[in-house]
C-alpha positions as CSV (number, residue, x, y, z in Angstrom):
1,M,61.1,51.5,-34.1
2,G,62.4,51.5,-30.5
3,K,65.9,52.4,-29.3
4,M,68.4,49.7,-29.7
5,H,70.8,48.7,-26.9
6,R,74.5,48.1,-27.7
7,L,75.5,44.2,-27.4
8,S,79.0,44.4,-25.8
9,I,81.1,41.4,-26.9
10,E,84.9,41.4,-27.3
11,G,86.6,40.8,-30.5
12,T,88.0,42.8,-33.5
13,R,86.4,43.5,-36.8
14,A,87.7,41.3,-39.9
15,P,87.4,42.3,-43.5
16,L,85.4,41.0,-46.2
17,T,82.9,25.1,-67.4
18,S,84.5,23.5,-68.7
19,G,83.0,21.1,-71.5
20,L,84.0,17.8,-73.0
21,A,85.8,17.5,-76.1
22,Y,84.8,15.1,-78.7
23,K,87.0,13.9,-81.5
24,N,85.2,13.3,-84.7
25,T,85.4,9.4,-85.3
26,S,83.4,7.1,-87.2
27,S,82.5,5.1,-83.9
28,L,80.0,7.3,-82.3
29,S,77.8,4.5,-81.3
30,Y,80.6,2.6,-79.7
31,Q,81.3,6.0,-77.5
32,Q,77.8,6.2,-76.6
33,T,77.8,2.5,-75.4
34,I,81.0,3.5,-73.4
35,A,79.2,6.2,-71.7
36,D,76.1,4.5,-71.1
37,K,78.2,1.6,-69.4
38,L,80.0,4.1,-67.1
39,E,76.4,5.7,-66.2
40,D,75.4,2.2,-65.2
41,K,78.4,1.4,-63.3
42,Y,78.3,4.4,-61.1
43,K,74.6,4.5,-60.8
44,H,74.6,2.5,-57.5
45,L,76.8,5.2,-55.8
46,Q,74.5,8.1,-56.4
47,R,72.2,9.3,-53.7
48,F,68.8,10.6,-54.7
49,P,67.8,13.0,-56.0
50,F,70.8,13.0,-58.5
51,T,70.3,15.0,-61.8
52,E,71.4,13.5,-65.0
53,N,73.2,17.0,-65.9
54,K,76.6,16.7,-64.8
55,R,77.5,20.2,-65.5
56,M,74.8,21.5,-63.5
57,K,75.8,22.6,-59.8
58,N,74.1,23.1,-56.5
59,R,73.4,26.8,-55.8
60,A,73.7,29.1,-52.9
61,L,72.4,32.5,-52.1
62,I,73.8,34.7,-49.5
63,V,72.1,37.9,-48.4
64,S,74.1,39.7,-45.8
65,V,73.1,43.2,-44.4
66,E,75.7,44.9,-42.4
67,N,74.8,48.8,-42.9
68,F,71.3,50.2,-42.8
69,Y,69.9,53.4,-43.8
70,P,70.1,56.2,-41.4
71,D,66.2,56.4,-40.9
72,A,66.1,52.8,-40.4
73,D,67.1,53.1,-36.7
74,L,68.9,49.8,-37.2
75,N,72.7,49.5,-36.0
76,K,75.5,48.4,-38.1
77,R,76.2,44.6,-37.7
78,N,80.1,44.0,-37.4
79,G,81.1,40.6,-38.3
80,V,79.0,40.0,-41.4
81,K,81.7,40.3,-43.8
82,R,83.7,37.6,-42.0
83,D,80.7,35.2,-42.1
84,T,80.1,35.9,-45.8
85,Q,83.6,35.3,-47.0
86,R,84.0,32.3,-45.0
87,L,80.6,30.6,-46.3
88,H,81.6,31.6,-50.0
89,K,84.8,30.0,-49.8
90,I,83.6,26.7,-48.3
91,L,80.4,26.6,-50.5
92,T,82.5,26.9,-53.2
93,K,84.9,24.3,-52.2
94,L,82.1,22.0,-52.0
95,G,80.7,22.6,-55.4
96,F,78.1,25.1,-55.2
97,S,77.6,28.1,-57.2
98,V,77.4,31.0,-54.9
99,E,75.7,34.2,-55.3
100,I,76.2,37.1,-52.7
101,R,73.9,40.1,-52.3
102,I,75.2,42.7,-49.8
103,D,73.3,45.6,-48.0
104,I,70.2,45.4,-50.4
105,E,66.6,46.8,-49.6
106,A,63.6,44.5,-48.9
107,E,62.2,44.5,-52.1
108,E,65.6,43.4,-53.7
109,I,65.7,40.5,-51.1
110,Y,62.3,39.3,-52.4
111,E,63.5,39.6,-55.8
112,A,67.0,37.9,-55.4
113,F,65.0,34.9,-53.7
114,K,62.4,34.9,-56.5
115,A,65.0,34.8,-59.2
116,E,66.7,31.8,-57.4
117,S,63.4,29.8,-57.1
118,E,63.2,29.9,-61.0
119,K,66.6,28.9,-61.9
120,M,67.8,25.1,-62.6
121,V,69.6,23.5,-59.7
122,K,71.3,20.2,-59.6
123,D,70.2,18.7,-56.4
124,C,70.2,21.4,-53.7
125,F,69.8,24.9,-53.1
126,V,71.0,26.8,-50.0
127,G,69.7,30.0,-48.9
128,I,71.3,32.2,-46.2
129,I,70.0,35.5,-44.7
130,S,72.0,37.4,-42.2
131,T,70.4,40.8,-41.0
132,H,68.3,42.2,-38.2
133,G,65.0,40.6,-37.6
134,E,62.3,39.4,-35.3
135,E,59.8,36.6,-35.4
136,G,58.5,35.8,-38.9
137,V,60.4,38.7,-40.4
138,V,63.9,40.1,-41.4
139,F,64.9,43.6,-42.6
140,G,66.6,44.9,-45.5
141,A,68.9,48.0,-45.4
142,D,66.1,50.3,-45.8
143,G,64.6,48.9,-42.6
144,C,61.5,47.4,-44.5
145,A,60.4,44.1,-43.3
146,V,60.7,41.0,-45.3
147,K,58.2,38.0,-44.5
148,L,60.2,34.9,-44.4
149,A,56.8,33.1,-45.3
150,K,57.0,34.5,-48.7
151,I,60.5,33.8,-49.3
152,Y,59.9,30.1,-48.4
153,S,56.9,30.2,-50.5
154,Y,58.8,30.8,-53.7
155,F,60.5,27.3,-53.7
156,G,57.3,25.3,-53.6
157,G,56.9,25.4,-57.3
158,P,57.3,22.5,-59.6
159,L,61.0,23.4,-60.7
160,M,62.1,23.0,-57.1
161,A,59.8,20.1,-56.2
162,D,62.2,17.2,-56.1
163,K,65.1,19.2,-55.0
164,S,66.5,19.8,-51.4
165,K,66.2,23.3,-49.9
166,L,68.2,24.6,-46.8
167,F,67.6,27.9,-45.4
168,L,69.8,29.4,-42.6
169,I,68.4,32.5,-40.9
170,Q,71.1,34.5,-38.9
171,A,68.6,36.9,-37.2
172,C,66.9,37.6,-33.9
173,R,63.2,36.3,-33.3
174,G,62.6,38.7,-30.2
175,Y,64.6,40.1,-27.4
176,E,64.8,37.9,-24.7
177,L,68.2,36.4,-23.6
178,D,68.6,33.9,-20.6
179,G,68.5,36.6,-17.9
180,G,65.8,38.7,-19.7
181,V,68.3,41.5,-20.1
182,E,67.1,44.0,-23.1
183,V,70.2,44.2,-25.4
184,E,70.7,45.2,-29.2
185,T,71.3,42.1,-31.0
186,D,69.7,41.4,-34.4
187,S,66.3,42.5,-33.6
188,S,64.1,45.4,-34.1
189,S,61.0,46.8,-32.3
190,S,58.4,46.8,-35.2
191,E,55.3,44.7,-34.3
192,E,54.6,41.7,-36.7
193,E,52.1,38.8,-36.7
194,D,53.3,35.6,-35.0
195,G,55.5,33.1,-37.1
196,M,52.9,30.5,-37.6
197,S,52.1,31.5,-41.2
198,E,55.9,31.2,-41.8
199,L,56.1,27.6,-40.6
200,F,53.3,26.5,-42.7
201,S,54.8,28.1,-45.7
202,I,58.0,25.8,-45.7
203,P,57.7,23.5,-48.7
204,I,58.1,19.8,-48.7
205,D,61.8,18.5,-48.8
206,T,62.9,21.8,-47.1
207,A,64.7,22.6,-43.8
208,V,65.0,26.0,-42.0
209,M,67.8,26.6,-39.5
210,Y,67.3,29.7,-37.3
211,A,70.2,31.0,-35.0
212,T,67.7,31.2,-31.9
213,S,64.5,30.1,-30.5
214,P,61.4,32.0,-30.9
215,G,61.2,35.2,-28.8
216,Y,64.9,35.1,-28.4
217,G,67.9,37.2,-29.6
218,A,70.8,36.1,-31.6
219,F,74.3,37.4,-31.0
220,M,76.4,38.9,-33.7
221,H,80.1,39.1,-32.9
222,P,82.7,41.1,-34.8
223,L,84.6,37.8,-35.6
224,G,81.3,36.5,-37.0
225,S,78.0,35.0,-35.7
226,A,78.0,31.8,-33.5
227,L,75.7,30.0,-35.7
228,I,77.5,30.5,-39.2
229,Q,81.0,30.3,-37.9
230,T,80.1,26.9,-36.0
231,L,78.5,25.6,-39.5
232,C,81.8,26.5,-41.2
233,D,83.7,24.6,-38.5
234,L,81.4,21.5,-38.8
235,L,81.9,21.6,-42.8
236,E,85.6,21.8,-42.7
237,K,86.1,18.9,-40.3
238,E,86.8,15.5,-41.7
239,G,83.4,13.8,-42.6
240,G,81.3,16.9,-41.7
241,P,80.1,17.4,-45.1
242,D,79.1,13.9,-45.6
243,L,76.7,13.9,-42.5
244,E,73.0,13.6,-43.3
245,I,71.3,17.0,-43.1
246,T,69.5,16.3,-39.8
247,K,72.5,15.0,-38.0
248,L,74.5,18.1,-39.4
249,L,72.0,20.5,-37.9
250,T,71.6,18.5,-34.7
251,R,75.5,18.8,-33.9
252,L,75.3,22.5,-35.0
253,N,72.4,23.0,-32.4
254,Y,74.6,21.0,-29.8
255,Q,77.9,23.1,-30.6
256,V,76.3,26.4,-30.2
257,A,74.2,25.6,-27.2
258,Y,77.0,24.0,-25.1
259,N,80.0,25.8,-26.5
260,F,79.1,29.4,-27.1
261,Q,79.0,32.0,-24.4
262,S,78.6,35.6,-24.6
263,R,81.6,37.9,-23.0
264,G,81.4,41.2,-21.4
265,E,80.6,42.7,-18.1
266,K,77.0,43.2,-18.9
267,L,76.2,40.1,-20.9
268,G,78.8,37.7,-19.8
269,G,77.8,34.1,-19.7
270,K,74.6,34.5,-21.8
271,K,73.7,31.6,-24.2
272,Q,72.1,31.1,-27.5
273,M,70.0,28.2,-28.5
274,P,69.5,27.7,-32.3
275,C,66.7,25.4,-33.7
276,F,65.5,24.1,-37.0
277,V,62.3,23.0,-38.7
278,T,62.4,20.0,-41.3
279,R,60.0,18.9,-43.8
280,F,62.5,16.4,-45.4
281,T,60.9,13.2,-46.4
282,R,64.0,11.4,-47.3
283,E,67.6,11.2,-46.1
284,V,69.7,14.2,-47.8
285,F,73.2,14.7,-48.0
286,P,73.6,18.5,-49.5
287,F,77.2,19.0,-48.7
288,S,78.7,15.6,-49.7
289,K,82.2,15.3,-50.8
290,T,81.8,11.9,-51.9
291,A,79.0,12.8,-54.7
292,A,81.0,15.6,-56.0
293,A,84.0,13.4,-56.4
294,E,82.1,10.6,-57.9
295,D,80.7,13.2,-60.5
296,L,84.1,14.5,-61.4
297,S,85.4,10.7,-61.5
298,L,82.7,9.9,-63.9
299,I,83.2,12.8,-66.3
300,F,87.0,12.2,-66.2
301,A,86.5,8.6,-67.2
302,A,83.9,9.3,-69.9
303,T,86.1,12.3,-71.3
304,K,89.1,9.9,-71.6
305,L,87.3,7.1,-73.3
306,I,85.3,9.2,-75.8
307,S,88.5,11.4,-76.6
308,D,90.5,8.2,-77.6
309,P,90.1,7.7,-81.2
310,V,89.1,4.2,-82.3
311,R,91.5,2.7,-84.6
312,S,90.1,0.8,-87.4
313,R,92.0,-2.5,-88.6
314,K,93.9,-1.8,-91.8
315,S,94.2,-4.5,-94.5
316,S,97.9,-5.4,-95.2
317,I,99.6,-7.5,-98.1
318,S,102.5,-9.8,-97.1
């Protein structure tokens, strides 16, 4: 691998079931009728796809590589912990079950995503990879390449067929920056095939958000990456989580492209242009607070009604 050059950016480093209780009454048929009526009442509020299992959650896997093996010839990526911690906090708040894997090898990255593709998910899976990379590949802590095409292909099976899939890739896809300056960003110098097979491998009902355009580098700041920190800003704003996914990603493109600008004597003024690919065949609201709230409301109402004892009329003598 070629020698990397330091990207100088100002900033400081930042650190990193409940169940329903049922009373034993003699009116199970009555309780089931109430539950069915509640289900029918709220059905019109549900956005497709919407699983019948109210206890199942949407899932997210975050793979972040900050430190690489000494012989990998890839520099440490300050700012990864801040990105990871903020993503975990926000996604958890939005109802996701979040798993985090830190500084794992290439083979372990494959294994982690393969395992996620074989788990049940409510409506949506979100996969986030933050590491060094280049077009079509990212790198594990051991410096070995991980083909994104293979990662995406795991999610084309029947278990994920009717689920929404979203991937965010915080990694370089080349070396170019606006002025053609060679810098150390999130890229390496190993040669790989172009990314066409990567695009063809994206399953139906999947979107992939890249931190940068093909051939270009992505900035990594000690305060966090422009892509992930901007996404978190959008998801924390009023109405942000309720945006349809293509609108959310378009706003993310705009915010990074027009509001981000690198600092420093050498790279001051350099820009970053994210891009996304979508194969969605319908409107998708993966982060919607409304759907999560309706789920909770329905469970609460059903719990209250089913838990209330049904009082039978007693005969009396007067």
